[in-house]
N, C-alpha and C positions, 0 to 999 in steps of 0.2 A: 799874281801875288800882291796883295794889298800892302800899302805902306803903313807907316805909323807916324804919329805926331812926334816931333823932335823931343818932346818932353815926356813921352810915354815909354814904359818898358814894353817890348813886343809881347804879344799874347803867349807865344811859345816859350818865353823866358820866365813867365810868372809861375809861382807855386800854385798848383791847382788843388783847391780844397773843395771837396764835394760833401754836401749835406744830405744824409739819408734818414728815413724814419717813416712811421705811419702817417696817414692823413691826419692833420690837425695835431700832430705831436709838438708843433711849434718850431718847425724848421725855418720858415720864413721870418718869424719874429726873432729867432736866434741870430739869423743873418743881420737883421736890422740892429740888434743889440751889439753884435761884434763890431760892426762897421760904424755905428753911431749915425747911420743914415737910414732913411726910409727907401731902401733899394728894392725890397721885396714886398709884394702885396700880401697883406695879412687879413684873414677872414675867418669867422667861426664856421663857415660853410666848408665841409669836407671836399678835398680835391681841388682847391683853388689853383694850386700849381699842377699843371698837366704835363707839359714837356719840360725837359731840363732848361733852366734859365741861367745864363752866364753873365757875370758882372765883373769887370776888371776894376780893381781899386787898390789903394794902399792900406795895409792893415798892420799898424804898429803893435809890437816891435818886429813883426815878421817881414814887412816890406811889401813889394808888389805881388799881388795875388790875383788869381781868377777864382771867384766864388761861384760854385755851381749848385743851384737849388733844384731839387728833383721831385718827381711825383711820389705819392705815398706808396710805401711797400705793401700796404693792404688794399690797393686799388682793385676794383672788381669788374667783372664782365669782359667781353671781347676787347673793348676799347681800353679797359684797364690793363689787360694783358700786354697790349702793344705799348702802353705807357711804361709798364714795368720793365719791358725789354729795353726801352730807351734808357731807363734808369740804370739798369745793369751795364749797359754799354758805356755809361759815364765812368765806370771803374777803370776802363782802359786808358784813361787820361788823368786819373786821380793820383796826386802825390800824397795827400792826407785825406783820410775819410773820417767824417764826424757822423756817428750814429746817434740820433736824437730819439729819446723815449721819455716816459714820465712814470711816476710812481704807480699809476693805475695798471700799467702793462708790464713794466720791467723789460726783460728780454724774452719775448714770446717767439713763436715759430718763425715769423717773417724776419724778425731781428736776427735770430740765430742763423738763418739761411744767409743773410747778408754778411754776417761775421765770417762764415765759411768761405764765401766768395772773396772777401777782402783778404783773408789770410792766404788763400790759394794764390793770390797775386802779389803777396808780400807788401801790402800797402800799410803804412802806419795808420793805426786806428785809435780814436778817442770816443768813448761812450759818454754821452751827455744826458743827464736827467734834467729836463726842463720843467718849468712851471712849479719850481720849489715854493713859490709864494702861495700856491693853492694846496699842495700836498707834498711834504718832504718824504722821500723814500727812506725806508728803515735801513739801518746799518747792515742787517743781514742781506737785504736785497742788493745793496751796493757791493758787498763782498762777493755775492754770487755772480753778479754781472761782470765784475772784474775777472773772476775765475773763468766764466764761460767765454768771454771775449778775449781774454789774455791781453787786456788793454787797460790804460788808466781810465778812471771814471771821475766825472766832474758833475757836481750838482749846481745848477744855475737857475736864475729867474730872468727871463728876457724882459719882464715887466719892471722889476726893481733893480735889475743889473747885478744882483747878487751872483758872485762867482765868475762874472764875465772877464774880469782882469786876470784871474788865475788861469782861465781857459786860454786867453790870448798868449800868456807866457808859455803854456804847455804846447800850443801850436808852434810857437817860435822855436822851441827846442826840438820839435819833430821835423822841421823843414829840411828838405834835401840840402846837404852841404854843397857849398860852392866848390865843386871838384875841379881843380886846376888842370886835371888831365883832359877835361873836355873843353877844348878851345877850338875856335874856328880856324885861326891861322897863327895866333900869337906864339904858340909853342914852336913854330918853324922859323921864328925871326929872332934877330939880335937887335939891340938898340941902334938906331941911326941907319939901319939897312933900308933900302928903297924897294917898295912894292908897286908895280904898275897895274892899275885896274882898268880893264876895257869894258865900258858900259855903253852899248849902243843906244842912241836916242832915235827911236823910230815911232811908228804910229801906236805901238803898244806901250810905249813908255809913259808913265804918269806925268802930268803937267806940273812943273815946278819942283820936282824932287826925284831922288833916286828910289828904286824899289827896295823893299825891306832887306833882302839878303845883302845888297850892296851897302846899305847903311850899316848893317851889323859888322860886315867885314872891315869897313873903314874904321869903325870904333875899336875893333879888336887889334888892328894894326897900330892905332894910336896908343892903346893900352900897353902894347909891347915896346913902346918908345921908338917905333920905326916910323917911316914916312910913306904916305900914300900919294901916288901920282895918278890922277884920274883922267882918262881920255876916251874918245870914241875910237872905233876901229880904224876910221879913216885917218885919224891923227896919230896912230900908234908909231909908225916909222919915225916921224918927227920927234915924238916924245922920247923914244929910245935914243935917238941921236943926240938929244939935248942933255941927257943925263951926265955924260962924261965918264960913266962907269956902268958896268952891267948891273941890272937890278937883281935883287935876291930872288924875286919871283914875279911872274906875270899871271894875273888872275883875270879870266875873261868870262863874259856871258857865254853860255854854251852855244847859243845860236850863232855866235861869231867865230866859232872854232876854226873854220877853214881859212879865212884871211888872217887871223891872228897867228895861227900856227905857221903860216908862210912867212910872216913878218918877224917873228921872234927867233933869234939865233938858236941853233940846236943845243948849245951849252947853257942856255938860260932856262931854268925850270918853268914849266907852264902847267896850269890847272884851271879849273873853273869854279865859280861860286857854288854851283850845284854839287860838284864833287866835294868841296869843303863841307857842305851841309850833309852829304851822305856820310861823312866821317863823324861830324858833330852830333847829328840827331839820330843816326841809324847805325849801320854795320857796313862799313865800306867794303870789307872783304866779301861779305855775303852778296852785296850788290854787284860786285865785279863778277862773281860766279854767275849771277843772273844774266849778265850781258853776253856771256859765251853761249847761251842757248839760242840766240838770235839766228845763228847760222844753221840751226837744226829745225827751224820752224817749217811747217808744211801747210799746204792749201787747206783752208777751213779751220785752222787753229784760232781759238778765241784768245784775244789779248785784252786785258783790262788796263786802261789808262786812268790812274787814280790821282786826284788832286786834293790837298788838304784844305783848300779854301774855295769860295764860290765867286771868284772875280769875274768882271764883265768880259765876255769873249770878244776878242778883236777879229778883224777879217782874216788875218794870217796867224791865228792863235797857235801857240806852241803845242798844246796838248791835243787839240782837236783837228789841227791842219798840218803843221810842220812834221811832228813826229810820225803820224800816220803816213805821210808822204815819203819820208825818209825810210821808214820801215819797209814799205812796199817796194820802193826802188831798190833797196839793198837786198831784200830776200827774193824778189820776183814772184812772191806768193800772193794768193788771194786770201788775205787774213780777215777775220771777223773782229772788228775793233769795237769795244764797249767802253763807256766812261762812267766814272763816279766822281763826286766832288763833295767837299765839306766833310761832315761827320758820317755821310752815307757810304760806308765801306761794306761791300758784300759779305754776308755771313758764310757763304759757301764758295770757296775759291777753287775747288777741285776740278771744275770744268775748264779752267783757264790753262793755257800753255805757258803764259808769262804775264806777270804784273809789272807795269811800268809806272813808277810813282814820281811825283814831283819832289822838289827839294825839301818840302815839309817845313818851310820857314814859319808857318802859322800853327804848327803842331808842337806840342812839347815832346821831350825825348821819350817819355814813357809811352805815349800813344804811337810814335813812329816805330819804336821797338816792338810794340804789340802787333802792329801791322806786318812787320817783317816776320815775326814769329808765326802769325796766322798763315802766311804764305808758306813758310818752311814746314809747318805742321801738316799743311795740305799737300806737300810735295810739289809745290809750284815755285819756280824760280822768280825772283823779284829783282828789279834793277831800277835805278832812279834816272831822271832826265839827263843829268850831266854825264853820268857814266855811260849811258846808252848812246848819247850823241857823240861822245868821244870815240866809242867803239865803231859807230857807223861811219865816222870820218877817218877811221884807221889810225887814230893818234892816242888811243887809250894807254898803251905802254908809256908813252912820253908823259902823259898827264898824271901817271901814278908814280913817277920818279920821286916826288917828295914824300911818298907813303910806302916805304919798303915792304911792310907787311902785306898790303893789298897787291903790290906789284908781284910779290912772290906767288900769290894765288894765281895770277895771270900766267906767270912763267911755268907753273906746274900743271896747267890745264891740259 
């Protein structure tokens, strides 16, 4: 899992705004007008944007966003069909969709198809008529577009900047609300309570910084007015002894579960960074159900190990080395292990007996929920790294004590 600059909002925490439209509808020029920067290549040649292009930036008054520029909805040929599929895949991570058109086309067949897909996924939608400096759409066309899309309609010119300010305000009003129910750990804490974080520093640890999940948990602890004590697993006994009182919670890297569980008193709540992310980004109860399938795996079962980023693989990599080793040791079965990373999530999951997913620190909540739903719809159990590792080490019930709802799922299995 890659880290972040201390001055940057993590990718998975940004509002994802995707821009859709025909080739040469002015998608890239609209992005440049919205951001006030030349961040997207603009050309009169159709199909300049081929694959989705992501740009992280600040967009006032909205705040930190991820802008996604996509290929044209009217792309042609076999290669065009592949590009269109990648464009549709972007919907799975989209918080706000901008459908760009112009007076010449209005909402034609490809635009209406996109509207149906957006509405099916309950994504907020804005229709933008660009190039108003060349040809302004008639009032009747705007009314019909609003009716067909069931969305607000804006008329802009990326060249003259007409309507850009009003569009920004509309986007700000449509942004996902900062839901206080979705917290990593702050909702479990009271001011001045102590949380001990166990962060191994090994060959896989990035030089000079903590990994992204650890950074985010530290920040959430501070936001709660609580205190974070950070140590390696070797220093945990000394850290606990020096506190003078029991910590409210111990959070560990999942790979250090065994020594940490042995060192932490039984009456001190224990969990992991990855389990916190299972609750924050996904559906902890569903992922706990997935863990219980491990004992039923058979020889030849296909297991998908999926990661949301494409980090550099270390010699003892968690996804490609450690989890496969622990799975085979625990089950004693000859399992067929397959891997996916980044945005490449298999379209057909039905052939798998289990999906094992990373903590999803690089994905937004919408995409992680979509991945869980895809597994559920295929009838395939899904579990994340932290939940699985706790299960394999026999300490999952203990790690779910802070989360009664998920613990109840385990009790009634």
